PyMOL commands that place a pseudoatom at each C-alpha (Angstrom):
pseudoatom trace, name=CA, resn=MET, resi=1, chain=A, elem=C, hetatm=0, pos=[108.002, 86.595, 134.129]
pseudoatom trace, name=CA, resn=LEU, resi=2, chain=A, elem=C, hetatm=0, pos=[108.201, 88.220, 137.761]
pseudoatom trace, name=CA, resn=LEU, resi=3, chain=A, elem=C, hetatm=0, pos=[107.980, 91.854, 136.393]
pseudoatom trace, name=CA, resn=ASP, resi=4, chain=A, elem=C, hetatm=0, pos=[104.993, 90.819, 134.168]
pseudoatom trace, name=CA, resn=SER, resi=5, chain=A, elem=C, hetatm=0, pos=[103.153, 89.427, 137.374]
pseudoatom trace, name=CA, resn=LEU, resi=6, chain=A, elem=C, hetatm=0, pos=[103.879, 92.640, 139.198]
pseudoatom trace, name=CA, resn=ILE, resi=7, chain=A, elem=C, hetatm=0, pos=[102.781, 94.836, 136.594]
pseudoatom trace, name=CA, resn=PHE, resi=8, chain=A, elem=C, hetatm=0, pos=[99.720, 92.723, 136.146]
pseudoatom trace, name=CA, resn=SER, resi=9, chain=A, elem=C, hetatm=0, pos=[98.971, 92.938, 139.891]
pseudoatom trace, name=CA, resn=ILE, resi=10, chain=A, elem=C, hetatm=0, pos=[99.462, 96.559, 140.029]
pseudoatom trace, name=CA, resn=VAL, resi=11, chain=A, elem=C, hetatm=0, pos=[97.003, 97.334, 137.266]
pseudoatom trace, name=CA, resn=SER, resi=12, chain=A, elem=C, hetatm=0, pos=[94.533, 94.907, 138.790]
pseudoatom trace, name=CA, resn=ILE, resi=13, chain=A, elem=C, hetatm=0, pos=[94.769, 96.805, 141.938]
pseudoatom trace, name=CA, resn=ILE, resi=14, chain=A, elem=C, hetatm=0, pos=[94.318, 100.077, 140.129]
pseudoatom trace, name=CA, resn=GLN, resi=15, chain=A, elem=C, hetatm=0, pos=[91.181, 98.708, 138.478]
pseudoatom trace, name=CA, resn=ILE, resi=16, chain=A, elem=C, hetatm=0, pos=[89.642, 97.747, 141.697]
pseudoatom trace, name=CA, resn=ILE, resi=17, chain=A, elem=C, hetatm=0, pos=[90.357, 101.153, 143.140]
pseudoatom trace, name=CA, resn=ILE, resi=18, chain=A, elem=C, hetatm=0, pos=[88.679, 102.568, 139.929]
pseudoatom trace, name=CA, resn=THR, resi=19, chain=A, elem=C, hetatm=0, pos=[85.714, 100.192, 140.298]
pseudoatom trace, name=CA, resn=ILE, resi=20, chain=A, elem=C, hetatm=0, pos=[85.236, 101.365, 143.971]
pseudoatom trace, name=CA, resn=TYR, resi=21, chain=A, elem=C, hetatm=0, pos=[85.638, 104.942, 143.046]
pseudoatom trace, name=CA, resn=THR, resi=22, chain=A, elem=C, hetatm=0, pos=[82.933, 104.507, 140.262]
pseudoatom trace, name=CA, resn=TRP, resi=23, chain=A, elem=C, hetatm=0, pos=[80.378, 103.096, 142.974]
pseudoatom trace, name=CA, resn=ILE, resi=24, chain=A, elem=C, hetatm=0, pos=[81.240, 106.070, 145.226]
pseudoatom trace, name=CA, resn=ILE, resi=25, chain=A, elem=C, hetatm=0, pos=[80.178, 108.476, 142.457]
pseudoatom trace, name=CA, resn=VAL, resi=26, chain=A, elem=C, hetatm=0, pos=[77.255, 106.517, 141.772]
pseudoatom trace, name=CA, resn=ILE, resi=27, chain=A, elem=C, hetatm=0, pos=[76.188, 106.380, 145.292]
pseudoatom trace, name=CA, resn=THR, resi=28, chain=A, elem=C, hetatm=0, pos=[76.951, 110.256, 145.836]
pseudoatom trace, name=CA, resn=ALA, resi=29, chain=A, elem=C, hetatm=0, pos=[74.786, 111.049, 142.735]
pseudoatom trace, name=CA, resn=LEU, resi=30, chain=A, elem=C, hetatm=0, pos=[71.862, 108.888, 143.849]
pseudoatom trace, name=CA, resn=LEU, resi=31, chain=A, elem=C, hetatm=0, pos=[72.136, 110.642, 147.356]
pseudoatom trace, name=CA, resn=SER, resi=32, chain=A, elem=C, hetatm=0, pos=[71.772, 114.054, 145.800]
pseudoatom trace, name=CA, resn=TRP, resi=33, chain=A, elem=C, hetatm=0, pos=[68.353, 113.064, 144.748]
pseudoatom trace, name=CA, resn=VAL, resi=34, chain=A, elem=C, hetatm=0, pos=[67.064, 112.274, 148.331]
pseudoatom trace, name=CA, resn=ASN, resi=35, chain=A, elem=C, hetatm=0, pos=[68.722, 115.019, 150.376]
pseudoatom trace, name=CA, resn=PRO, resi=36, chain=A, elem=C, hetatm=0, pos=[70.272, 112.947, 152.978]
pseudoatom trace, name=CA, resn=ASP, resi=37, chain=A, elem=C, hetatm=0, pos=[71.291, 114.095, 156.416]
pseudoatom trace, name=CA, resn=PRO, resi=38, chain=A, elem=C, hetatm=0, pos=[74.381, 115.908, 156.075]
pseudoatom trace, name=CA, resn=TYR, resi=39, chain=A, elem=C, hetatm=0, pos=[75.720, 115.243, 159.550]
pseudoatom trace, name=CA, resn=ASN, resi=40, chain=A, elem=C, hetatm=0, pos=[75.710, 111.495, 158.805]
pseudoatom trace, name=CA, resn=PRO, resi=41, chain=A, elem=C, hetatm=0, pos=[79.245, 110.283, 158.991]
pseudoatom trace, name=CA, resn=ILE, resi=42, chain=A, elem=C, hetatm=0, pos=[78.987, 107.905, 155.936]
pseudoatom trace, name=CA, resn=VAL, resi=43, chain=A, elem=C, hetatm=0, pos=[77.257, 110.717, 153.611]
pseudoatom trace, name=CA, resn=GLN, resi=44, chain=A, elem=C, hetatm=0, pos=[80.133, 113.059, 154.750]
pseudoatom trace, name=CA, resn=ILE, resi=45, chain=A, elem=C, hetatm=0, pos=[82.751, 110.316, 153.715]
pseudoatom trace, name=CA, resn=LEU, resi=46, chain=A, elem=C, hetatm=0, pos=[81.139, 109.981, 150.477]
pseudoatom trace, name=CA, resn=TYR, resi=47, chain=A, elem=C, hetatm=0, pos=[81.047, 113.602, 149.722]
pseudoatom trace, name=CA, resn=LYS, resi=48, chain=A, elem=C, hetatm=0, pos=[84.536, 114.098, 150.843]
pseudoatom trace, name=CA, resn=LEU, resi=49, chain=A, elem=C, hetatm=0, pos=[85.821, 111.225, 148.533]
pseudoatom trace, name=CA, resn=SER, resi=50, chain=A, elem=C, hetatm=0, pos=[83.773, 112.525, 145.556]
pseudoatom trace, name=CA, resn=ALA, resi=51, chain=A, elem=C, hetatm=0, pos=[84.461, 116.064, 145.802]
pseudoatom trace, name=CA, resn=PRO, resi=52, chain=A, elem=C, hetatm=0, pos=[87.852, 116.248, 144.089]
pseudoatom trace, name=CA, resn=ALA, resi=53, chain=A, elem=C, hetatm=0, pos=[86.554, 114.497, 140.952]
pseudoatom trace, name=CA, resn=TYR, resi=54, chain=A, elem=C, hetatm=0, pos=[83.658, 116.791, 140.968]
pseudoatom trace, name=CA, resn=GLU, resi=55, chain=A, elem=C, hetatm=0, pos=[85.714, 119.825, 141.398]
pseudoatom trace, name=CA, resn=LEU, resi=56, chain=A, elem=C, hetatm=0, pos=[88.021, 119.020, 138.382]
pseudoatom trace, name=CA, resn=VAL, resi=57, chain=A, elem=C, hetatm=0, pos=[84.928, 118.164, 136.064]
pseudoatom trace, name=CA, resn=ARG, resi=58, chain=A, elem=C, hetatm=0, pos=[82.912, 121.150, 136.960]
pseudoatom trace, name=CA, resn=LYS, resi=59, chain=A, elem=C, hetatm=0, pos=[85.532, 123.355, 135.555]
pseudoatom trace, name=CA, resn=ILE, resi=60, chain=A, elem=C, hetatm=0, pos=[83.681, 122.740, 132.391]
pseudoatom trace, name=CA, resn=PRO, resi=61, chain=A, elem=C, hetatm=0, pos=[79.850, 123.281, 131.887]
pseudoatom trace, name=CA, resn=THR, resi=62, chain=A, elem=C, hetatm=0, pos=[78.412, 119.920, 133.018]
pseudoatom trace, name=CA, resn=ARG, resi=63, chain=A, elem=C, hetatm=0, pos=[74.640, 121.139, 133.436]
pseudoatom trace, name=CA, resn=ILE, resi=64, chain=A, elem=C, hetatm=0, pos=[71.944, 120.766, 130.884]
pseudoatom trace, name=CA, resn=GLY, resi=65, chain=A, elem=C, hetatm=0, pos=[69.092, 122.546, 132.019]
pseudoatom trace, name=CA, resn=SER, resi=66, chain=A, elem=C, hetatm=0, pos=[68.393, 121.182, 135.589]
pseudoatom trace, name=CA, resn=ILE, resi=67, chain=A, elem=C, hetatm=0, pos=[70.395, 117.835, 134.850]
pseudoatom trace, name=CA, resn=ASP, resi=68, chain=A, elem=C, hetatm=0, pos=[74.043, 117.760, 136.052]
pseudoatom trace, name=CA, resn=LEU, resi=69, chain=A, elem=C, hetatm=0, pos=[76.126, 115.494, 133.922]
pseudoatom trace, name=CA, resn=ALA, resi=70, chain=A, elem=C, hetatm=0, pos=[79.129, 115.572, 136.093]
pseudoatom trace, name=CA, resn=PRO, resi=71, chain=A, elem=C, hetatm=0, pos=[78.724, 112.038, 137.538]
pseudoatom trace, name=CA, resn=LEU, resi=72, chain=A, elem=C, hetatm=0, pos=[78.381, 110.698, 133.962]
pseudoatom trace, name=CA, resn=ILE, resi=73, chain=A, elem=C, hetatm=0, pos=[81.382, 112.355, 132.972]
pseudoatom trace, name=CA, resn=ILE, resi=74, chain=A, elem=C, hetatm=0, pos=[83.273, 111.197, 135.973]
pseudoatom trace, name=CA, resn=ILE, resi=75, chain=A, elem=C, hetatm=0, pos=[82.154, 107.524, 135.463]
pseudoatom trace, name=CA, resn=LEU, resi=76, chain=A, elem=C, hetatm=0, pos=[83.056, 107.829, 131.651]
pseudoatom trace, name=CA, resn=ILE, resi=77, chain=A, elem=C, hetatm=0, pos=[86.648, 109.016, 132.497]
pseudoatom trace, name=CA, resn=LEU, resi=78, chain=A, elem=C, hetatm=0, pos=[87.200, 106.381, 135.036]
pseudoatom trace, name=CA, resn=GLN, resi=79, chain=A, elem=C, hetatm=0, pos=[85.887, 103.572, 132.790]
pseudoatom trace, name=CA, resn=PHE, resi=80, chain=A, elem=C, hetatm=0, pos=[88.158, 104.940, 130.033]
pseudoatom trace, name=CA, resn=ILE, resi=81, chain=A, elem=C, hetatm=0, pos=[91.302, 104.790, 132.258]
pseudoatom trace, name=CA, resn=SER, resi=82, chain=A, elem=C, hetatm=0, pos=[90.359, 101.229, 133.207]
pseudoatom trace, name=CA, resn=ILE, resi=83, chain=A, elem=C, hetatm=0, pos=[89.921, 99.900, 129.933]
pseudoatom trace, name=CA, resn=PHE, resi=84, chain=A, elem=C, hetatm=0, pos=[93.077, 101.824, 128.679]
pseudoatom trace, name=CA, resn=LEU, resi=85, chain=A, elem=C, hetatm=0, pos=[95.267, 100.381, 131.472]
pseudoatom trace, name=CA, resn=GLY, resi=86, chain=A, elem=C, hetatm=0, pos=[93.767, 96.729, 130.884]
pseudoatom trace, name=CA, resn=ARG, resi=87, chain=A, elem=C, hetatm=0, pos=[94.530, 96.952, 127.165]
pseudoatom trace, name=CA, resn=LEU, resi=88, chain=A, elem=C, hetatm=0, pos=[98.007, 98.615, 127.700]
pseudoatom trace, name=CA, resn=VAL, resi=89, chain=A, elem=C, hetatm=0, pos=[98.826, 95.602, 130.041]
pseudoatom trace, name=CA, resn=GLY, resi=90, chain=A, elem=C, hetatm=0, pos=[97.371, 93.236, 127.662]
pseudoatom trace, name=CA, resn=SER, resi=91, chain=A, elem=C, hetatm=0, pos=[99.471, 94.424, 124.678]
pseudoatom trace, name=CA, resn=LEU, resi=92, chain=A, elem=C, hetatm=0, pos=[102.674, 94.385, 126.823]
pseudoatom trace, name=CA, resn=LEU, resi=93, chain=A, elem=C, hetatm=0, pos=[102.236, 90.653, 128.332]
for i in range(1, 93): cmd.bond("trace and resi %d" % i, "trace and resi %d" % (i + 1))
show_as sticks, trace
zoom trace
């Protein structure tokens, strides 16, 4: 019983982190449309947090014409992980 609660809590925290990171990717994608001040500390933090995910995804071609699908691919992967973890824990409990 205690182990089940611990596992559920850990997966819940991971899902919260995935949700926050998904919002970081969305905000970073929106910022790319408006060309923000690169010296703004918030913009720098967002770019530094999202850069590792973009580097991983951009190893494959992500552009269709002038549209970059990297944010969409990252969000889909994050959502897949979140759903997978939720179903995995649901089936264990």
